[in-house]
TORLUMVO-607621 format. One record per residue (C-alpha): residue in one letter; x, y negated, z. Coordinates in pm, whole numbers, padded with zeros to 5 digits, always signed. Layout:
// residues N
AXYZ
...
//
This chain:
// residues 559
M+08711-07078+07688
T+09067-06974+07750
T+09101-06630+07903
T+09433-06477+08018
M+09486-06125+08161
F+09791-06052+08385
F+09844-05678+08392
N+10104-05405+08496
G+10148-05555+08833
V+10100-05505+09207
I+09848-05787+09306
Y+09791-05850+09675
T+09469-06042+09676
M+09449-06119+10058
N+09096-06025+10023
P+09017-05753+10279
D+08750-05613+10059
Q+08991-05541+09772
P+09342-05590+09908
R+09528-05458+09601
A+09486-05452+09227
Q+09666-05379+08904
A+09540-05673+08697
I+09374-06002+08723
A+09198-06212+08452
V+09166-06589+08445
R+08920-06808+08255
D+08921-07193+08268
G+09129-07209+08576
R+08944-06949+08796
V+08955-06587+08865
L+08735-06400+08625
A+08809-06041+08748
V+09046-05856+08949
G+09102-05474+08970
S+09222-05194+08751
E+09352-05282+08412
G+09053-05103+08247
K+08803-05281+08463
V+08971-05620+08407
H+09009-05575+08041
A+08638-05493+08004
A+08548-05801+08203
T+08740-06014+07931
G+08535-05855+07659
G+08874-05745+07511
R+08947-06114+07402
A+09231-06221+07642
E+09584-06327+07597
G+09797-06082+07792
I+10090-06128+08017
N+10274-05831+08122
L+10397-05858+08480
R+10641-05566+08438
G+10558-05419+08772
R+10613-05746+08959
V+10425-05848+09280
V+10156-06121+09270
I+10009-06300+09572
P+09799-06611+09610
A+10004-06937+09556
L+10128-07081+09891
T+10044-07392+10064
D+10247-07572+10313
A+10008-07706+10584
H+10261-07968+10724
V+10521-08146+10499
H+10608-08510+10487
L+10622-08523+10106
V+10767-08868+10050
W+11012-08841+10323
H+11126-08511+10213
A+11141-08620+09848
L+11355-08920+09924
G+11557-08743+10188
R+11685-08499+09920
R+11866-08796+09779
E+12001-08927+10108
V+12283-08812+10345
R+12179-08469+10476
L+12323-08332+10794
E+12125-08023+10870
D+12410-07782+10802
V+12677-07970+10991
D+12837-07790+11282
S+13084-08040+11412
F+13078-08416+11481
D+13403-08480+11275
A+13239-08298+10977
A+12918-08503+11020
L+13116-08829+10998
Q+13290-08703+10683
R+12951-08599+10532
I+12822-08954+10601
K+13124-09115+10452
N+13098-08913+10132
G+12731-08967+10091
A+12770-09343+10138
E+12993-09345+09846
R+12683-09259+09624
M+12473-09550+09761
P+12467-09913+09682
K+12734-10098+09865
D+12508-10384+09966
G+12223-10155+10089
W+12132-09928+10381
I+12300-09605+10444
L+12002-09363+10497
G+11980-08997+10585
G+11922-08762+10874
G+11901-08402+10981
W+12176-08418+11247
D+12140-08212+11563
H+12384-08299+11845
T+12333-07963+12010
R+12538-07817+11718
W+12824-08043+11829
G+12822-07920+12184
G+12553-08160+12309
R+12739-08487+12246
W+12509-08768+12157
P+12647-09001+11893
T+12695-09378+11930
A+12700-09681+11705
A+13062-09721+11776
D+13129-09394+11597
L+12971-09536+11275
D+13109-09890+11314
E+13458-09763+11246
L+13348-09642+10904
F+13073-09903+10824
P+13146-10239+11009
D+12937-10436+10760
Q+12683-10197+10613
P+12371-10091+10817
V+12324-09726+10888
L+12014-09547+11002
L+12028-09163+11040
V+11718-08989+11177
R+11769-08669+11405
K+11636-08347+11248
D+11317-08368+11458
G+11239-08729+11348
H+11208-08832+11714
S+11540-09016+11763
A+11777-09213+11535
W+12144-09295+11531
V+12227-09646+11400
N+12535-09861+11388
S+12596-10212+11528
R+12514-10383+11200
A+12167-10219+11194
L+12110-10324+11553
A+12215-10677+11468
I+11978-10698+11168
A+11689-10585+11396
G+11792-10820+11677
V+11816-10517+11921
D+12041-10636+12200
N+12050-10625+12572
S+11760-10871+12598
V+11512-10639+12405
E+11292-10431+12627
D+11184-10072+12537
P+10862-10060+12331
P+10562-09872+12455
G+10613-09499+12378
G+10990-09548+12298
S+11325-09609+12457
I+11662-09759+12363
R+11957-09569+12508
R+12185-09811+12693
E+12519-09816+12876
Q+12576-10104+13112
G+12269-10269+12971
Q+12395-10262+12608
P+12226-10056+12333
T+12444-09740+12245
G+12311-09687+11894
L+12048-09429+11990
L+11674-09505+11957
F+11394-09276+12068
E+11035-09240+11956
N+10852-09577+11888
A+11188-09760+11943
I+11317-09634+11595
D+11065-09877+11427
L+11254-10175+11587
V+11516-10095+11319
R+11329-09902+11055
R+11099-10201+10980
Y+11392-10371+10828
V+11471-10095+10577
P+11341-10202+10237
D+11106-09967+10051
A+11243-09746+09773
D+11153-09865+09416
E+10820-09719+09315
E+10947-09535+09003
Y+11243-09398+09195
R+10995-09270+09456
L+10772-09115+09203
D+11060-08948+09029
A+11184-08814+09362
I+10830-08671+09439
R+10822-08503+09096
D+11161-08329+09179
A+11015-08216+09520
I+10711-08076+09353
A+10932-07867+09123
E+11122-07739+09424
A+10786-07637+09583
H+10689-07453+09260
S+11018-07257+09285
Y+10896-07105+09605
G+10548-07012+09468
M+10389-07319+09638
V+10107-07533+09473
G+09957-07708+09784
M+10070-07934+10061
H+09899-08085+10364
I+10086-08419+10411
P+10075-08605+10748
P+10234-08949+10773
G+10582-08946+10908
L+10723-09191+11140
R+10694-09500+10919
P+10374-09698+10982
D+10288-09725+10605
D+10380-09366+10517
A+10016-09236+10487
S+09910-09519+10260
M+10219-09494+10044
T+10180-09122+10007
L+09814-09144+09924
A+09889-09406+09655
D+10177-09214+09508
V+09996-08891+09464
Q+09705-09076+09301
K+09946-09237+09061
L+10097-08912+08963
R+09739-08769+08923
A+09645-09056+08696
R+09958-08977+08477
D+09860-08613+08470
Q+10187-08527+08657
L+10043-08389+08983
T+10072-08015+08966
L+10004-07998+09339
R+09698-07988+09560
C+09746-08255+09820
L+09541-08298+10149
V+09658-08634+10276
H+09625-08730+10632
L+09562-09091+10736
G+09765-09284+10983
L+09614-09394+11314
D+09695-09759+11210
R+09432-09734+10937
L+09156-09589+11150
E+08961-09914+11173
E+08969-09966+10798
A+08873-09606+10738
T+08567-09620+10964
L+08465-09959+10821
L+08483-09809+10464
G+08286-09493+10576
L+08566-09267+10476
R+08518-08901+10596
S+08770-08614+10616
G+08735-08392+10299
L+08657-08674+10062
G+08804-08610+09719
D+08853-08333+09470
R+09069-08021+09455
W+09382-08223+09370
V+09377-08512+09619
R+09160-08513+09943
I+09142-08709+10259
G+09241-08502+10544
G+09237-08595+10928
V+09377-08888+11115
K+09738-08825+11241
M+09824-08920+11600
F+10133-08855+11813
A+10074-08738+12168
D+10446-08682+12253
G+10788-08646+12121
S+11007-08349+12053
L+11196-08071+12225
G+11539-08173+12081
S+11514-08532+12194
E+11359-08406+12538
T+11063-08627+12476
A+10802-08336+12447
E+10548-08390+12722
M+10557-08111+12980
L+10333-08021+13266
A+10645-07947+13478
P+10987-08104+13461
Y+11257-07992+13214
E+11500-07723+13346
G+11751-07886+13580
S+11583-08231+13554
Q+11313-08449+13709
H+11155-08580+13384
R+10870-08437+13196
G+10917-08597+12851
T+10727-08890+12692
A+10360-08942+12637
T+10368-09152+12318
M+10002-09213+12344
M+09837-09288+12680
T+09547-09071+12779
D+09281-09351+12760
D+09407-09447+12420
L+09424-09089+12300
N+09070-09014+12427
D+08921-09329+12262
A+09091-09272+11926
V+08985-08909+11908
Q+08627-08988+12004
K+08619-09266+11743
C+08752-09036+11476
I+08519-08742+11534
S+08203-08958+11591
N+08272-09104+11238
G+08329-08789+11057
L+08706-08802+11062
A+08888-08500+11183
V+09196-08536+11397
T+09542-08392+11337
I+09754-08451+11648
H+10113-08407+11703
A+10165-08213+12036
I+10486-08020+12130
G+10492-07981+12509
D+10222-07802+12718
G+10132-08123+12886
A+10062-08295+12548
N+09867-07994+12422
R+09641-07989+12719
R+09570-08364+12688
V+09490-08318+12320
L+09259-08023+12396
N+09083-08224+12651
A+09044-08518+12420
I+08901-08315+12135
E+08661-08119+12372
A+08538-08452+12519
A+08490-08608+12173
I+08307-08307+12040
T+08066-08318+12333
H+08018-08675+12288
A+07945-08649+11910
R+07698-08362+11968
V+07502-08581+12208
H+07508-08896+11991
N+07589-08786+11627
T+07547-08421+11562
D+07616-08457+11182
A+07985-08549+11258
V+08068-08208+11414
E+07847-07979+11195
V+08152-07821+11033
N+08403-07920+11291
S+08550-07573+11317
A+08796-07339+11155
E+08536-07154+10955
P+08551-07162+10578
A+08357-07467+10489
T+08351-07680+10180
T+08357-07631+09810
D+08392-07890+09537
A+08004-07892+09502
A+07971-07949+09882
L+08221-08227+09860
I+08017-08437+09611
D+07665-08334+09731
A+07513-08658+09871
D+07242-08466+10058
T+07506-08291+10272
P+07752-08566+10396
A+07842-08373+10711
R+08008-08095+10497
L+08304-08334+10447
M+08417-08285+10805
L+08724-08069+10822
P+08850-07869+11140
N+09049-08062+11398
R+09409-07967+11422
I+09694-07960+11653
E+10028-07998+11485
H+10324-07787+11619
A+10174-07665+11947
Q+10527-07532+12038
I+10448-07459+12398
V+10100-07405+12523
H+10006-07307+12882
P+09845-06969+12901
R+09520-07119+13054
D+09496-07323+12720
M+09549-07056+12471
A+09184-06956+12422
R+09069-07321+12391
F+09196-07342+12034
A+08934-07085+11906
Q+08666-07202+12159
L+08687-07556+12006
G+08752-07456+11654
I+09101-07626+11645
I+09348-07519+11391
A+09693-07433+11524
S+09909-07591+11253
V+10248-07453+11329
Q+10590-07416+11172
P+10741-07069+11238
V+11096-07171+11145
H+11104-07406+11434
A+11116-07111+11663
T+11433-06971+11524
S+11597-07318+11497
D+11500-07423+11843
M+11532-07103+12044
D+11865-07194+12225
M+11736-07539+12313
A+11401-07394+12422
E+11578-07148+12660
Q+11789-07432+12804
L+11528-07687+12852
W+11211-07473+12921
G+11350-07157+13076
K+11094-06891+13175
R+10821-07094+13014
C+10949-06975+12681
E+10721-06674+12714
M+10453-06910+12584
A+10681-07118+12345
Y+10625-07070+11964
A+10376-06805+12073
W+10208-06751+11744
H+10107-06390+11825
S+09951-06499+12147
L+09757-06783+11975
K+09636-06538+11712
N+09525-06282+11971
A+09329-06564+12152
G+09135-06622+11834
A+09319-06925+11694
T+09339-06976+11317
L+09711-07031+11228
A+09806-07256+10945
F+10169-07239+10851
G+10399-07525+10732
S+10765-07620+10723
D+10759-07987+10865
A+11005-08063+10587
P+11237-08255+10583
V+11283-08158+10954
E+11326-07806+10821
S+11363-07654+10477
L+11059-07668+10257
N+11109-07303+10165
P+10812-07111+10305
W+10994-06782+10286
W+11224-06898+10564
G+10911-06949+10772
I+10772-06613+10682
H+11102-06450+10780
A+11100-06631+11107
A+10755-06540+11188
V+10808-06176+11119
T+11158-06129+11269
R+11202-06415+11515
Q+11557-06416+11396
R+11783-06658+11225
R+11876-06586+10870
D+12208-06436+10986
G+12020-06162+11186
T+12060-06310+11528
P+11951-06240+11794
D+11954-05856+11725
D+11601-05775+11834
G+11453-06124+11769
W+11382-06397+12012
R+11079-06315+12236
P+11002-06029+11994
E+10661-05970+12147
Q+10564-06290+11951
C+10649-06138+11611
L+10378-06139+11337
S+10316-05887+11054
V+10416-05968+10701
D+10040-05984+10619
E+09976-06230+10901
A+10269-06449+10820
I+10162-06480+10447
R+09806-06553+10554
G+09940-06857+10746
F+10055-07007+10412
T+09747-06894+10222
I+09415-06827+10396
G+09506-07013+10712
A+09614-07322+10517
A+09296-07296+10313
M+09079-07280+10622
A+09249-07589+10763
A+09163-07775+10442
G+08813-07656+10437
S+08868-07489+10106
A+08870-07114+10194
S+08592-07062+09957
E+08808-07102+09660
Q+09168-07098+09781
G+09396-06860+09963
T+09264-06533+09808
L+09248-06392+09462
Q+08888-06279+09393
P+08629-06379+09139
Q+08554-06749+09123
A+08860-06849+09331
L+09110-07087+09180
A+09361-06902+08983
D+09670-07014+09177
M+09928-06728+09202
A+10290-06665+09268
V+10485-06382+09079
L+10752-06288+09325
S+11111-06165+09287
A+11047-05892+09545
D+10764-05718+09736
P+10742-05881+10068
F+10544-05582+10209
K+10827-05345+10110
V+11159-05523+10142
E+11349-05506+10475
P+11210-05790+10696
S+11570-05924+10716
E+11543-06003+10351
L+11226-06197+10345
H+11390-06535+10343
A+11564-06459+10002
I+11228-06407+09815
R+11168-06664+09544
S+10895-06715+09286
E+10971-06596+08935
M+10649-06751+08789
T+10415-06997+08969
I+10068-07028+08830
L+09828-07321+08885
E+09468-07264+08767
G+09597-07008+08515
E+09874-07232+08377
I+10237-07147+08435
V+10399-07448+08615
W+10727-07272+08705
E+10921-06999+08552
D+11268-06876+08663
H+11459-06790+08346
//
């Protein structure tokens, strides 16, 4: 058996019974001992390979609880507009990016944010001047609207005779499409975009995994994006990488709602798999986004009469959630607005009540408590142990009356702290005083909710330290606003890191072996460039991993 001892370090275990240590020993991928150098050396029997940490800080390796892996991986090779501050600069970036793409193919990309251009929505005509013959599809940074040119509309047959699809809309002027598609209407064009070549896609995913390791990350929870086949493609891709022994990442892959019927017929249950690839919940979309003004609200947007878009009607939502939970499938539901969050909470509560009356096994571990181990996952005598906690993804604005319901119903608040600092100006403009309960991670925590943190990449950067910085300071990386936005919602450094460690592990039902560094836990660690508990909070976003360790093996080292 291989034993390695990491010594002369500062180890933050995230275990409240032993929060700090000097050394840690690893044997066959799991923590053998943690504590003082003498204690750990004795536990190894004096027969361990030694790695001197040279005073550096170690924490449990991080997990991103919400990242669109394939979308992010491919997006890194497309036109990216996240940092563009003017419309003219966006057009130039698109033009430059198109030069790297095949002349007979689609120009793809995204990340644009019209609020950075003064609120001017783009049009097909803007793109037509540059690309009269080549189709263009550029998804907004939130993924809930898209900017296309006339060639793309023509390929898809979207003209003045095409009606808005359910849960989506086509922006028009004098009856003609302008080149903006919202929510489900994006699929009218996206379905004509050919899939990337498999080997190209797998290579892109490998690059994205290496990026994750550079931040100290070894795990991802992967919901489907906005493509109907995204979930099945992601599940197939990570399994292919695993078969090739190239998957140095723990993947919890959520299913798409479009595969619910097949999943129930096959008898799939949330939690099925091993510590590398597991089935998560069933992803649904209850509403849209803040930036596209399609987040579903209880009251109208400021200065408006509209309340956003319910992308899934209440009866359909209730039926789907009940079917999932009754069949041992957790739900993971996108809900941004307070109206959508309330509808989702209601649907989950009704489904749990129904399942307890008719099928108690299905909800036995339907909570945020630490649940499964690998042994439990394969134990045929305890099939109910496969059930994972239900989740609400984003929960960006929650009515005060609904805060406590997350804990009462055992629902994970799967949130992305960096959205708060990216969206603060839009939120104040569109939600006004209601922002007291917007991105209110501190209030959710105080109400008993389990927080699992993610990035929502490629909507935001995959870098978890940007999220930790945002959670702690409620500031942009340039230090604005001075005292933080709604600073009463700031979290401590410990609470922020827990969102990417213990919180993520609880959401995956794997808290018995992930998220902390204690004996028998998986030896997943990050050796950091700075001590997050000692640096100025304003510097948290600059932290990197100098060494990322997966089951005791170094998978990343910054030379």
